[in-house]
VOGU-3710 file (C-alpha; in Angstrom, 3 decimals, decimal comma):
1> mqlqfaadpa> 10,535/13,698/-6,474  9,638/13,565/-10,157  12,310/14,196/-12,722  11,472/17,634/-14,041  13,119/17,840/-17,469  15,838/16,560/-19,753  19,165/18,247/-19,062  22,580/18,888/-20,572  24,884/16,218/-19,065  27,873/18,555/-19,409
11> lqpaatpagv> 26,385/20,844/-16,765  25,331/18,135/-14,329  27,332/17,129/-11,232  30,093/14,741/-12,263  32,725/12,617/-10,569  36,383/13,640/-10,845  39,490/12,298/-9,076  39,247/15,234/-6,658  35,543/14,870/-5,868  32,246/15,966/-7,389
21> rfvyeaapqa> 32,377/18,827/-9,871  29,452/21,252/-9,796  28,796/23,731/-12,606  26,387/26,661/-12,654  25,465/28,944/-15,533  24,665/32,371/-14,080  23,691/35,718/-15,522  26,735/37,800/-16,544  26,061/40,307/-13,781  26,271/37,699/-10,994
31> rsvalagtfn> 28,915/38,695/-8,452  29,251/35,406/-6,558  27,952/31,848/-6,541  28,268/29,406/-3,630  27,314/25,764/-3,182  25,283/24,844/-0,071  23,819/21,503/0,903  23,602/18,693/3,389  27,326/18,041/2,864  28,213/21,420/4,471
41> swvgdacmmq> 25,184/21,902/6,767  23,615/24,362/4,336  26,115/27,130/5,090  25,582/29,666/2,337  29,177/30,853/2,042  31,175/27,757/3,013  31,902/26,660/-0,547  32,452/29,548/-2,943  32,528/28,661/-6,628  35,063/30,036/-9,103
51> rvsptrwqvt> 34,115/31,925/-12,244  35,623/30,066/-15,215  33,915/32,063/-17,979  31,729/35,187/-18,105  28,686/33,086/-17,129  29,999/29,758/-15,856  30,924/29,019/-12,247  32,527/25,801/-11,046  33,751/24,024/-7,927  34,932/20,516/-7,083
61> lpiaagrhly> 34,165/19,184/-3,629  34,962/15,859/-1,925  31,610/14,362/-0,891  30,983/11,263/1,218  28,905/8,341/-0,004  25,156/8,828/0,296  22,284/11,054/-0,851  22,912/14,788/-0,787  20,610/17,766/-1,271  21,946/21,095/-2,483
71> kfvvdgsawl> 21,279/24,520/-3,958  23,331/27,289/-5,511  23,467/30,593/-3,617  23,787/33,512/-6,016  25,022/36,862/-4,714  24,562/35,650/-1,139  20,762/35,767/-1,184  19,140/33,808/-4,031  18,969/30,087/-3,182  18,371/28,285/-6,473
81> rdpanpwvse> 17,899/24,694/-7,542  20,431/23,344/-10,028  18,873/24,082/-13,449  20,929/21,301/-15,034  19,832/18,570/-12,632  16,267/17,306/-13,186  16,186/15,347/-9,916  14,203/17,334/-7,322  14,049/16,333/-3,654  11,096/14,580/-2,033
91> dgqnnscltv> 11,126/16,831/1,046  8,939/19,627/-0,283  11,891/22,048/-0,116  12,594/22,091/-3,882  16,225/21,036/-3,484  18,412/19,382/-6,085  19,579/15,824/-5,391  22,484/13,568/-6,104  23,821/10,330/-4,678  27,496/9,421/-4,445
101> desgavllrh> 28,513/5,781/-4,151  31,511/4,344/-2,302  33,713/4,656/-5,386  32,922/8,354/-5,747  30,652/7,873/-8,767  27,714/10,281/-9,024  24,310/8,650/-9,358  21,502/10,829/-10,670  18,029/9,340/-10,779  16,854/9,023/-14,369
111> aglsaaapgp> 13,639/8,253/-16,159  12,689/4,736/-17,152  13,693/2,819/-14,033  11,634/-0,334/-13,526  11,830/-3,895/-12,265  13,327/-4,862/-15,615  15,768/-1,931/-15,625  16,585/-0,945/-12,019  19,207/1,497/-10,822  22,599/0,209/-9,620
121> lyarpalasp> 21,745/0,321/-5,887  18,717/-1,937/-6,328  21,057/-4,880/-6,848  22,021/-4,613/-3,181  19,559/-5,624/-0,435  18,480/-3,271/2,332  19,296/-4,333/5,885  16,889/-6,760/7,547  14,344/-4,848/9,641  12,314/-6,341/12,503
131> ewlhdavvyq> 9,121/-8,039/11,367  6,903/-5,742/13,419  8,028/-2,710/11,431  6,633/-4,122/8,180  3,161/-4,013/9,759  3,549/-0,661/11,517  1,333/2,404/11,299  3,310/5,234/12,914  1,610/8,012/14,897  3,800/11,006/15,737
141> lsvkafggdf> 2,909/13,031/18,816  4,172/15,671/21,170  3,458/14,590/24,742  2,521/18,113/25,786  0,390/18,912/22,742  -1,392/15,568/22,600  -1,985/14,697/26,230  -0,363/17,345/28,437  1,971/14,906/30,173  2,855/11,206/30,200
151> dgvraklgyl> -0,250/10,298/32,187  -2,410/12,261/29,763  -1,001/10,392/26,768  -1,446/7,086/28,601  -5,106/7,973/29,162  -5,533/8,424/25,398  -4,023/5,100/24,359  -7,528/3,710/24,014  -8,303/6,447/21,492  -5,199/5,525/19,475
161> aelgvntlwv> -6,051/1,836/19,657  -9,550/2,625/18,392  -7,997/4,520/15,485  -5,863/1,486/14,689  -2,404/2,855/15,414  0,204/0,320/16,513  3,396/2,397/16,725  3,935/5,652/18,635  6,635/8,150/17,764  7,130/10,389/20,790
171> mpvqpigieg> 8,799/13,747/20,141  11,754/14,665/22,422  11,007/14,465/26,151  14,246/15,971/27,506  14,507/19,453/29,089  14,483/22,322/26,580  17,181/24,972/26,417  16,500/28,380/27,948  19,196/30,582/26,420  18,034/31,999/23,099
181> rrgscgdpya> 14,698/30,234/23,546  12,189/30,783/20,755  8,714/31,469/22,117  7,593/30,828/25,663  8,354/27,093/25,572  11,307/26,816/23,199  12,165/24,366/20,465  11,757/20,795/21,825  14,698/19,749/19,640  17,027/22,095/21,595
191> vrdflaidpv> 18,011/19,573/24,276  19,516/20,938/27,483  20,198/17,542/29,092  20,268/14,308/27,094  19,981/12,173/30,223  17,005/13,862/31,906  13,233/14,137/31,494  11,497/17,496/31,193  9,613/17,764/34,517  6,754/19,510/32,712
201> lgdeqglral> 5,965/16,146/31,112  6,328/13,979/34,218  8,985/11,746/35,669  10,671/8,405/34,996  7,852/6,483/36,609  5,292/8,222/34,391  7,267/7,590/31,214  7,836/3,962/32,096  4,123/3,546/32,826  3,289/5,038/29,430
211> vdaahargmr> 5,628/2,718/27,550  4,460/-0,318/29,541  0,801/0,539/28,928  1,436/0,913/25,199  3,223/-2,434/25,130  0,319/-4,030/26,958  -1,897/-2,948/24,046  0,493/-4,411/21,503  1,879/-1,010/20,513  5,514/-0,164/19,870
221> vmldwtlnra> 7,033/3,102/21,109  9,822/5,060/19,398  11,634/8,050/20,906  12,572/11,099/18,839  16,289/11,894/19,180  18,034/15,182/18,395  21,168/13,902/16,756  23,472/16,674/15,556  23,249/19,343/18,206  22,399/20,431/21,745
231> svdnpltqsh> 20,954/23,644/23,123  23,527/26,404/23,534  23,107/26,201/27,324  23,580/22,438/27,550  26,182/21,901/30,326  28,263/19,848/27,890  29,251/23,080/26,166  31,097/24,001/29,359  32,397/20,609/30,471  33,360/19,392/26,980
241> pewftrradg> 33,687/22,326/24,581  35,874/20,125/22,378  32,750/18,106/21,500  31,270/21,035/19,575  31,917/22,878/16,342  33,939/26,026/17,061  34,951/29,136/15,223  38,533/30,348/14,980  38,098/32,297/18,219  36,950/29,155/20,044
251> siyyavpnrd> 33,260/30,110/20,297  30,742/27,322/19,798  28,210/27,486/16,977  25,819/25,377/14,883  26,525/25,536/11,168  22,936/25,307/9,908  21,704/28,883/9,244  19,146/30,587/11,508  19,626/28,162/14,392  21,651/30,248/16,824
261> yfagfdfsna> 20,055/28,606/19,867  21,794/25,333/18,967  25,368/24,164/19,588  26,572/21,817/16,849  28,339/18,536/17,597  31,775/17,735/16,174  31,463/14,051/15,326  35,185/13,698/14,715  35,475/13,436/18,512  35,296/9,763/19,527
271> alrrylidam> 34,439/10,570/23,152  31,374/12,539/22,019  30,204/9,592/19,961  30,589/7,257/22,945  28,656/9,645/25,194  25,730/9,945/22,776  25,603/6,218/22,067  25,646/5,454/25,789  22,823/7,968/26,296  20,688/6,378/23,584
281> cgwvgrfgfd> 21,327/2,889/24,899  20,401/4,098/28,370  16,996/5,397/27,252  16,218/2,220/25,321  17,354/-0,012/28,178  15,666/1,898/31,021  12,305/2,496/29,406  11,960/-0,272/26,842  11,704/1,886/23,732  11,377/-0,148/20,543
291> glrfddsdit> 13,193/2,330/18,360  14,510/5,836/17,803  13,773/8,471/15,201  16,794/10,592/14,245  16,219/14,290/13,564  18,169/15,796/10,640  20,132/12,601/10,091  20,857/13,711/6,527  23,784/15,749/7,922  25,061/13,025/10,262
301> pldflqqira> 28,146/10,982/9,289  27,074/7,630/7,917  29,664/5,708/9,935  28,280/7,200/13,166  24,779/6,025/12,282  26,223/2,564/11,745  27,943/2,673/15,140  24,670/3,667/16,791  22,769/0,788/15,233  25,383/-1,772/16,231
311> allrvqpeia> 25,296/-0,592/19,857  21,498/-0,413/20,090  21,088/-3,920/18,679  22,993/-5,221/21,677  20,395/-3,608/23,953  17,264/-4,210/21,874  17,635/-6,904/19,162  14,396/-5,783/17,483  15,308/-2,103/17,400  13,963/0,020/14,533
321> lisqaydefh> 15,510/3,331/13,474  13,822/6,101/11,469  16,085/8,449/9,548  14,880/11,933/8,691  16,654/11,632/5,385  16,058/10,454/1,842  19,392/8,651/1,690  19,657/5,282/-0,040  22,848/4,482/1,872  21,078/4,665/5,238
331> hfascdltye> 19,374/1,391/4,306  22,540/-0,668/4,059  23,771/-0,784/7,658  22,213/1,954/9,786  18,488/2,777/9,505  15,279/0,908/8,746  13,094/3,722/7,456  13,859/6,802/5,400  11,427/9,597/4,567  9,326/9,550/1,395
341> ggtraillac> 7,455/12,763/0,652  7,100/12,596/-3,116  3,802/10,729/-2,955  2,183/13,649/-1,112  3,457/16,119/-3,694  2,133/14,121/-6,655  -1,237/13,470/-5,018  -1,561/17,208/-4,450  -0,681/17,825/-8,096  -3,305/15,266/-9,146
351> aqgqasgadl> -5,921/17,085/-7,082  -4,941/20,345/-8,790  -5,125/18,855/-12,271  -1,363/19,073/-12,750  -0,499/15,351/-12,604  -2,040/11,975/-13,315  -2,013/8,463/-11,954  0,622/7,696/-14,577  2,868/10,319/-12,996  2,511/8,637/-9,613
361> arywrestys> 3,282/5,249/-11,156  6,367/6,657/-12,862  7,562/8,315/-9,650  6,950/5,115/-7,667  9,056/3,103/-10,110  11,880/5,649/-10,198  11,927/5,839/-6,392  11,549/2,130/-5,690  14,078/0,885/-8,209  16,735/3,487/-7,388
371> fprgalrlrw> 16,813/2,400/-3,716  18,284/-0,773/-2,230  16,055/-3,791/-2,764  13,448/-4,094/-0,002  14,078/-0,623/1,468  11,215/0,541/3,680  10,048/4,123/3,197  8,032/6,236/5,650  5,109/7,626/3,630  3,157/10,650/4,862
381> ldekeqaras> 0,597/13,273/4,014  1,251/15,266/7,201  4,777/15,760/8,551  6,066/18,029/11,294  7,826/20,486/8,974  4,870/20,838/6,604  1,444/22,469/6,738  -1,584/20,221/7,085  -2,331/18,321/3,889  -6,041/18,861/4,556
391> allgpalrpa> -5,587/22,598/3,998  -4,011/21,919/0,602  -6,058/18,958/-0,614  -9,512/20,011/0,575  -12,122/17,426/-0,469  -9,413/15,374/-2,225  -7,960/14,490/1,178  -9,904/11,246/1,582  -8,971/9,664/-1,765  -5,374/10,860/-1,254
401> atvlfaldgv> -5,264/9,212/2,171  -6,704/6,039/0,654  -3,845/5,895/-1,840  -1,154/6,538/0,746  -2,418/4,003/3,282  -2,861/1,351/0,597  0,642/1,740/-0,870  3,720/-0,163/0,194  6,063/1,147/2,882  5,156/2,282/6,389
411> phllmgqefg> 2,401/4,926/6,677  2,661/7,819/9,114  0,111/10,032/10,854  0,905/13,336/12,551  -1,144/13,940/15,699  -4,501/15,470/14,861  -4,332/14,582/11,178  -6,935/11,891/11,739  -9,633/14,349/12,825  -8,754/17,436/10,803
421> epawrdwtvl> -7,053/19,420/13,571  -6,604/22,898/12,038  -4,158/24,756/14,311  -0,958/22,939/13,311  1,323/25,040/11,094  4,646/23,236/11,462  6,809/22,215/14,412  7,336/25,846/15,401  3,835/25,878/16,946  5,451/23,837/19,727
431> fedyrldwda> 7,564/26,874/20,683  4,428/28,088/22,484  2,028/26,192/24,748  0,319/24,522/21,798  -2,371/21,885/22,374  -4,392/19,999/19,800  -7,756/21,640/19,143  -10,003/18,726/20,052  -13,065/20,969/19,632  -12,450/20,805/15,868
441> ydaglfahyq> -12,859/17,017/15,911  -14,249/15,713/12,596  -15,837/12,351/13,381  -16,299/11,538/9,693  -12,635/12,035/8,887  -11,626/9,987/11,931  -13,886/7,180/10,710  -12,243/7,342/7,279  -8,731/6,928/8,691  -10,025/4,250/11,063
451> rllalrrdha> -11,408/2,320/8,093  -8,144/2,644/6,145  -6,098/1,404/9,094  -8,483/-1,507/9,623  -8,142/-2,508/5,968  -4,384/-2,405/6,255  -4,478/-4,443/9,467  -6,861/-7,075/8,077  -5,260/-7,565/4,658  -1,638/-8,609/4,415
461> alrrgdvvfi> -1,653/-7,604/0,751  -1,822/-3,939/1,831  1,183/-4,349/4,109  3,429/-6,780/2,259  1,981/-7,322/-1,205  3,407/-6,272/-4,547  2,280/-3,055/-6,228  0,992/-3,069/-9,809  -0,289/0,210/-11,237  -3,230/0,294/-13,631
471> eglppgvvgf> -2,640/1,966/-16,965  -5,027/4,021/-19,054  -7,069/5,621/-16,284  -8,606/9,090/-16,714  -6,580/12,101/-15,536  -6,710/12,542/-11,771  -7,563/8,902/-11,100  -5,014/6,674/-9,357  -5,346/2,912/-9,504  -3,225/-0,053/-8,515
481> trgtpgerll> -3,443/-3,546/-7,117  -1,692/-5,022/-4,091  -1,186/-8,748/-4,074  0,140/-11,739/-2,178  -0,109/-15,370/-3,377  -3,491/-15,747/-1,666  -5,074/-12,339/-2,199  -5,171/-9,407/-4,600  -6,843/-6,087/-3,827  -7,805/-3,295/-6,192
491> vlanlrrdaa> -7,454/0,326/-5,044  -8,975/3,222/-6,980  -9,056/6,891/-5,999  -10,487/9,845/-7,893  -8,775/13,083/-6,885  -10,503/15,201/-9,516  -13,487/17,491/-9,018  -15,844/15,541/-11,281  -16,886/11,941/-11,725  -14,652/9,579/-13,658
501> alpalaqlpr> -16,002/6,921/-16,018  -14,115/3,640/-15,782  -15,715/1,364/-18,409  -12,755/-1,017/-18,446  -13,536/-1,873/-14,830  -17,275/-2,474/-15,318  -16,954/-6,177/-14,547  -14,930/-5,715/-11,364  -15,187/-7,104/-8,830  -16,730/-10,176/-10,468
511> qrallaaegw> -17,555/-12,285/-7,441  -16,230/-10,509/-4,380  -17,934/-7,694/-2,466  -16,394/-4,280/-2,053  -14,303/-4,032/1,092  -14,868/-0,276/1,371  -15,897/2,503/-0,981  -17,273/6,011/-1,306  -18,842/7,221/-4,541  -18,581/4,006/-6,574
521> naagatlaah> -21,441/3,366/-9,014  -21,071/-0,244/-10,058  -23,922/-0,129/-12,582  -22,399/2,790/-14,444  -18,768/1,944/-13,648  -18,164/5,503/-12,474  -16,313/6,881/-9,491  -17,762/10,102/-8,111  -15,681/13,216/-7,578  -13,240/12,430/-4,744
531> gwlvcaldqa> -14,569/8,883/-4,575  -12,501/5,819/-3,831  -12,773/2,061/-3,440  -10,889/-0,955/-2,179  -12,096/-4,365/-3,307  -10,853/-7,934/-3,422  -10,276/-9,429/-6,851  -10,688/-12,985/-7,950  -7,411/-14,449/-9,051  -8,786/-14,523/-12,598
541> dsagqga> -9,184/-10,753/-12,621  -6,272/-8,933/-14,246  -6,975/-5,233/-13,909  -3,390/-4,404/-13,092  -0,823/-3,978/-15,813  2,611/-2,460/-15,620  4,534/-2,038/-12,379
//
């Protein structure tokens, strides 16, 4: 996310011949400090640091290339962000970040990145993604929660088409583990059989009919895949115990804390990799899925992700892969989309009077120009591990959604977001027999999202155009233009609680009608509280400055 402060470089993570050195300054009374992160599956006592002075603790750890999130664990209970590292994660979990390149060098995002002064990874292009993904609007759903079963989801495809969605992300459809089950239904990411369909959802014929019907409407379908683990009662734990992480006594476990109903995979086993790749290829080949979304891929070996992509391309040449990670290195040879949650956080801060449009512009530049050139990011307001954005943004939701769906990248909707469904808390609601509360349907909010998706569909500039932020706007107002050689659009959104005067924009648009707006007073050049607009500019107009 945003860089939080200037820091002492001597205390920041640094490359050494033996790996990355981490340093933590603790209170003198601290008894222990450990390092936990994606590089050790967040195990709180796997990497104990050594006291090198009354207050300083230190450890050096070999770390593979890629983005890594981490925290310090003080006295076994306090999980703390690195106070010397200003780079905070985009996942809403307040983690510290670093990236390690292939040479072992540590890359920390720093202020001032731009098109004229990009980070070192921007010099390298991201992998080529299928053309359809550049135009995608992704809608994530649980079959059971959204439609009850495959036939129920198929019956609602018309609803999704009316909304304007063109890509479905279907949460796991395999049988759920029983042993250690949380709630009456269990965690859908605890897979008991990677080759089977949960009979509660239907059968192969029903799933194939759903995918075929979506394709007939021009929609793509992506399957959610649990990548690093199985349920503890998956038969593979008995037939192939060597495929799993094991303690000294031979018992199987999953390293991530508080997940005792999972059995973790040991990816050093080549036979396990072949089995999982064959399973993925089988699902794509049998049902015609257009892509996969990988759960918790930030703790998956990068070379395994590359093997998966190579195999899937042989089955589906236009495959697209979503990585639940914020890792720049996933864009080089493995995944098409990585998560991007910083936009949500800054929009929320704007609505609360704690950030400005300039902060969003600065974050966008630091994020864009620290990633490989052309990397596609999955942008979201609602995400399965977060509470509804509507509960946090309140009346600022509509201008916030306008910003997100007009930015570059691939926008994402979580089922029910489009009509203000209130019962979602996070993915743990799926542990019970959760269904969307359709009685809470907000037709006005649905119409707003429908309008945003239609604008994105009808204007290539909103899907593939450049982004130029507007400088000098009042606090709480976000403005930018999106442009292609034949078209430039202006986007303005007021997330504050009062009207914003925009005298510099009094002459805009000069000859073209507004495409869509709420709360815009052209005569007074003011944007009402929580107002927004999207308009086409004449090529002579030059509202956008900066990048």
